[in-house]
C-alpha positions in Angstrom: -24.7 9.5 13.8 -26.7 9.7 17.0 -24.8 7.5 19.5 -28.0 6.7 21.3 -29.2 4.7 18.3 -27.6 1.2 18.0 -26.2 0.6 14.5 -25.1 -2.3 12.5 -21.4 -2.7 11.8 -20.3 -5.3 9.2 -17.0 -6.8 8.3 -18.0 -8.1 4.8 -15.0 -10.5 4.2 -12.0 -11.1 6.4 -9.9 -13.5 4.4 -7.0 -13.8 4.8 -7.5 -13.2 8.6 -7.1 -9.6 9.6 -9.5 -8.5 12.3 -11.6 -11.6 13.2 -10.8 -12.5 16.8 -9.3 -9.1 17.5 -10.0 -7.7 21.0 -10.5 -4.3 19.4 -13.8 -5.5 18.0 -15.1 -5.8 21.6 -14.9 -2.0 21.9 -17.6 -1.7 19.3 -20.2 -3.7 21.3 -21.7 -0.6 23.1 -22.5 0.9 19.7 -24.5 -1.8 18.1 -24.4 -5.2 16.4 -21.0 -6.3 15.0 -21.2 -8.9 12.2 -17.9 -10.5 11.0 -17.8 -12.7 7.8 -14.6 -14.7 7.7 -14.6 -15.6 3.9 -14.4 -13.4 0.9 -17.8 -12.7 -0.7 -18.9 -12.6 -4.3 -20.1 -9.2 -5.6 -23.7 -10.3 -4.8 -22.8 -11.7 -1.4 -21.1 -8.5 -0.2 -24.3 -6.5 -1.0 -26.5 -9.0 0.8 -24.1 -9.0 3.8 -24.0 -5.2 4.0 -27.6 -4.5 3.2 -28.4 -3.4 6.7 -25.0 -1.9 7.5 -24.6 1.6 8.9 -20.9 1.1 9.0 -18.6 -1.2 7.0 -15.3 -2.2 8.5 -13.4 -3.2 5.4 -10.5 -5.4 6.4 -9.5 -6.6 2.9 -8.8 -4.6 -0.3 -10.2 -7.5 -2.3 -13.6 -6.4 -1.1 -14.2 -3.5 -3.5 -16.8 -0.7 -3.4 -17.5 0.8 -6.8 -20.3 3.3 -7.3 -23.0 0.8 -8.2 -22.3 -1.2 -5.1 -22.4 1.8 -2.8 -25.6 3.0 -4.5 -27.4 -0.2 -3.4 -26.6 0.5 0.3 -28.9 3.3 1.3 -28.2 2.9 5.1 -24.5 3.1 4.8 -22.8 6.1 6.3 -19.2 5.1 7.0 -16.5 2.9 5.7 -13.4 2.3 7.9 -10.5 0.4 6.2 -7.8 -1.6 7.9 -5.3 -0.2 5.5 -3.7 2.9 4.0 -4.9 2.6 0.5 -8.5 3.3 -0.5 -8.2 2.7 -4.3 -10.7 -0.2 -3.8 -13.5 2.4 -3.0 -15.0 4.9 -5.4 -14.4 7.9 -3.3 -16.2 10.3 -5.6 -19.4 8.2 -5.4 -19.0 7.8 -1.6 -18.7 11.6 -1.2 -21.8 12.2 -3.3 -23.7 9.8 -1.1 -22.4 11.2 2.1 -20.5 8.1 3.0 -17.4 9.0 5.0 -14.3 6.9 4.3 -11.5 6.6 6.9 -8.1 5.0 6.4 -5.0 4.3 8.6 -2.3 6.5 7.0 0.9 6.4 9.0 0.0 3.8 11.6 2.3 1.1 10.1 4.8 3.3 8.3 7.8 1.9 10.3 6.6 -1.7 9.8 6.1 -1.2 6.0 9.4 0.7 5.5 11.3 -2.0 7.4 9.9 -4.7 5.1 10.7 -2.6 1.9 14.2 -1.8 3.2 14.7 -5.6 3.7 13.5 -6.2 0.1 16.0 -3.6 -1.1 18.8 -5.5 0.7 17.5 -8.8 -0.6 17.6 -7.7 -4.3 20.9 -5.9 -3.8 22.5 -9.0 -2.3 20.9 -11.3 -4.9 19.4 -13.3 -2.1 16.6 -14.9 -4.0 18.5 -15.8 -7.1 21.5 -17.2 -5.2 19.2 -19.2 -3.0 17.6 -20.8 -6.0 21.0 -21.6 -7.5 22.2 -23.3 -4.3 19.0 -25.3 -3.9 19.4 -26.5 -7.5 22.9 -27.8 -6.7 24.8 -25.0 -8.4 27.5 -22.9 -6.9 26.8 -19.7 -8.8 28.2 -16.5 -7.6 27.1 -13.0 -8.7 28.5 -9.7 -7.7 26.3 -8.0 -5.0 25.4 -4.3 -4.8 27.1 -2.4 -2.0 24.5 0.2 -0.8 26.4 2.5 1.5 27.4 5.6 -0.4 24.9 4.9 -3.2 21.9 7.1 -4.0 18.3 6.2 -3.0 15.6 7.9 -5.0 12.3 8.1 -3.0 9.2 8.8 -5.1 6.6 10.1 -2.6 7.7 11.4 0.8 4.6 10.6 2.9 4.8 8.5 6.0 6.4 5.5 4.4 8.7 7.3 2.0 9.9 9.5 4.9 10.7 6.4 6.9 12.6 4.9 4.0 14.6 8.1 3.7 15.5 8.0 7.4 16.7 4.4 7.2 18.7 5.1 4.1 20.4 8.1 5.7 21.2 5.9 8.7 22.8 3.4 6.3 24.9 6.1 4.7 23.1 6.5 1.5 22.5 9.8 -0.2 18.7 10.4 -0.6 17.1 12.3 -3.4 13.3 12.6 -3.6 10.3 13.6 -5.7 6.9 14.6 -4.5 3.9 16.6 -5.9 4.5 19.3 -3.3 8.2 19.7 -2.5 9.4 22.3 0.1 12.8 23.3 1.5 11.5 22.8 5.0 10.3 19.3 4.3 13.6 18.5 2.6 15.6 19.6 5.6 13.3 17.7 8.0 13.9 14.5 6.0 17.5 14.9 5.1 16.7 14.7 1.4 17.2 16.7 -1.8 14.1 17.2 -3.9 14.7 17.0 -7.7 12.7 16.5 -10.8 11.4 13.0 -11.5 13.4 12.5 -14.6 16.6 13.6 -12.8 15.8 11.3 -9.9 15.4 8.3 -12.3 18.7 9.1 -14.0 20.6 9.7 -10.7 19.4 7.0 -8.3 21.1 3.6 -7.8 17.8 2.5 -6.1 14.4 3.9 -6.9 11.7 3.3 -4.3 8.0 4.0 -5.0 5.7 5.3 -2.2 2.9 7.3 -3.9 -0.8 6.5 -3.7 -2.5 5.2 -6.8 -4.5 7.8 -8.6 -5.2 8.8 -12.2 -2.1 11.0 -11.9 0.2 8.2 -10.8 -1.2 5.2 -12.6 1.6 3.9 -14.9 3.9 6.7 -13.9 6.9 4.5 -14.6 6.6 3.2 -18.1 9.0 2.3 -20.9 10.4 5.9 -21.1 10.9 6.3 -17.4 12.4 2.9 -16.8 14.7 3.6 -19.7 15.9 6.7 -17.9 17.1 4.7 -14.9 20.8 4.0 -14.6 22.1 0.7 -16.0 22.1 -1.8 -13.2 19.8 0.3 -11.0 17.3 -1.4 -8.7 13.5 -0.8 -8.4 11.5 -1.2 -5.2 7.7 -0.9 -5.3 5.7 -1.0 -2.1 3.0 1.5 -3.3 0.7 -0.1 -5.8 1.4 -2.5 -8.7 -0.3 -0.2 -11.2 2.2 2.6 -10.6 4.5 0.7 -12.9 3.7 -0.6 -16.4 4.2 -4.3 -15.9 5.1 -5.2 -19.4 7.6 -2.4 -19.6 9.2 -3.5 -16.4 9.4 -7.1 -17.6 11.1 -6.0 -20.8 13.5 -3.7 -19.0 14.5 -6.5 -16.6 14.9 -9.1 -19.3 17.0 -6.8 -21.4 19.4 -6.5 -18.5 19.0 -2.7 -18.2 17.9 -2.9 -14.6 19.9 -4.8 -12.0 16.7 -6.1 -10.3 13.4 -5.3 -8.8 11.8 -5.9 -5.4 8.0 -5.9 -5.4 5.4 -6.3 -2.7 2.5 -5.1 -4.9 1.1 -6.1 -8.2 -1.4 -4.9 -10.8 -3.4 -8.1 -10.3 -3.6 -9.7 -6.8 -3.3 -12.5 -6.0 -0.5 -12.8 -8.6 -1.5 -15.2 -11.4 0.7 -18.3 -11.8 1.5 -17.3 -15.4 2.4 -13.6 -14.6 5.5 -12.7 -16.7 7.2 -11.1 -13.7 7.7 -14.6 -12.3 10.0 -15.5 -15.2 12.3 -12.6 -14.6 15.7 -13.2 -12.9 16.9 -10.9 -10.1 13.5 -10.2 -8.7 12.5 -10.5 -5.0 8.7 -10.9 -4.5 6.4 -10.9 -1.5 2.6 -11.2 -1.6 1.5 -7.7 -0.4 2.5 -8.4 3.2 4.7 -5.4 4.1 2.5 -4.6 7.2 1.7 -8.2 8.0 3.4 -8.6 11.4 1.6 -9.0 14.7 2.4 -5.4 15.5 1.3 -4.1 12.1 -2.0 -6.0 12.1 -2.8 -4.8 15.6 -2.1 -1.2 14.8 -4.3 -1.4 11.7 -7.1 -3.1 13.6 -6.9 -0.6 16.5 -6.9 2.3 14.0 -9.9 1.1 12.1 -12.0 0.5 15.2 -10.9 3.9 16.6 -12.1 5.5 13.3 -15.5 3.8 13.6 -16.0 4.9 17.3 -14.9 8.5 16.4 -17.4 8.6 13.6 -20.2 7.2 15.7 -19.4 9.8 18.4 -19.7 12.5 15.8 -16.0 13.3 15.4 -14.8 11.6 12.2 -11.1 11.1 12.0 -8.6 10.0 9.2 -11.2 11.1 6.6 -10.0 10.7 3.0 -13.1 12.3 1.4 -14.0 15.3 3.5 -16.5 16.3 0.9 -18.8 13.6 2.4 -19.0 15.4 5.7 -21.1 18.2 4.2 -23.7 15.6 3.3 -23.5 13.4 6.4 
C-alpha cells in the first residue's frame, strides 16, 4: 500500500483481552486510524466493523474469516493475526482476493513448549487426578510415570516441536520424530531420529502433537493410530484439537489403553460443559492458553503490529499465503 495514504486498521473482537491497551498499538498511529473492539462480534457485526478496513489485526481465533465474509470486504488488503495458526481464515479465498495474511510463527515457541512440557509432567505425575482425590478427602495413590530414559515421539518438528525435542533431550529422554519433510541434517540439529509415523506411535512412551491443522492432518490420530500406541503411553496435544478424533480418544482413554492425555486444544472451543473428554480420568486440561503469559502475549502483539507496519511499508513479512502478493 502507499504509505502516504492513511488507512483504517481494525481489531474486530479482542475478547478475551489480547491486544487492547498494548503500547504496540501506538506504533500504528502514523499509518492511519486504529479501531479496537473489545467484545467478540456476531458474524454480521464483524462485517460491519470491518467494512472500511484496509487492514484487520485479528487478535482472536474465534473471529473467523471464511470466503463469503472476505468477499464482502472489498477494501481489505491485509490480515495480521496475533497467533501462529491461521485455520480460522480461508487462505485460498484470501489469496484469490489479493489479501495478504501474516502470522507469528516461532515468536512464542519457547513459551508454548514450556507449557506443553509442564502438561506432560502433570499427566505423567497424575497431578490432576491425585489433586481431585485429595480434595475429595481420599488418600488415593497411583504409580507415576518416570520420564527420564523414556521415549518422546514428536509429531511435527517446526518451532514448537523443535523446542519440545530440546527440552526432552535435556531431561534425558530419547526423542524420535515424524515430519512431512525429514532430513538427516535436521535430525542432527535437533538431536532426534526421524521414523515413520506408525513406528513412532508404537515406540514412544509419550506422543506430542505439533503439526498445523490442514486437510492432510485433520483426524490424523484416529482409532487405528491411537490403538498403535503403547499400552500406558501418554498423549500431549498442543497443535489443534481436530488433529485427533475426539471420540476415538475418549474410547481409548476409557478402555485403559492410554495412560493419560494432556490437552490445551479442542475441536470445539470454548469446551462445552458436556464434552465427553471431561469425564475421562487421567487427563490434564488447559483452555488453549499455552502462550498466555505476559511475555507470550507481548511477543505476539509486537509481531502482529510489526507485520502490519511491514505490509504498509511495502515489505510484507511472515506471509502464509504468498500467492496473494501477485495480486496485491
